[in-house]
C-alpha positions in Angstrom: -10.2 -8.7 -2.6 -8.8 -6.0 -4.1 -5.8 -6.1 -6.8 -2.8 -4.5 -5.2 0.7 -3.2 -7.2 2.8 -3.6 -4.0 4.2 -6.3 -3.4 6.1 -7.7 0.0 9.3 -8.8 0.1 10.4 -11.8 2.4 14.0 -11.4 1.3 14.8 -8.0 2.4 14.4 -5.5 5.7 11.4 -4.4 6.8 13.0 -0.9 6.6 13.7 -1.3 2.5 11.0 -3.5 1.7 8.7 -0.6 0.7 9.7 3.3 0.7 8.5 5.9 2.9 7.2 7.3 -0.9 5.4 4.0 -1.8 3.7 3.9 1.9 2.7 7.3 1.6 0.8 6.7 -1.7 -0.3 3.2 -0.5 -2.0 5.2 2.9 -3.9 7.4 0.4 -4.6 4.8 -1.9 -6.7 2.9 0.7 -8.4 5.9 2.1 -9.8 6.7 -1.3 -10.5 3.5 -2.1 -12.4 3.5 1.6 -14.7 6.2 0.7 -16.0 4.3 -2.4 -16.5 1.5 -0.3 -18.8 3.7 1.9 -20.3 4.7 -1.6 
C-alpha cells in the first residue's frame, strides 16, 4: 500500500475532516500516481 500524508479524523464531521484544497491535491496526486503505475 502506498504511504499517504492524509489522515482520517473520525471525531470530526466529514465536511471538516478534509478541506477542498487538500481534497483537490489528493485527487491530483492520485492521478499522478496512476500514470506512474501504468508505465
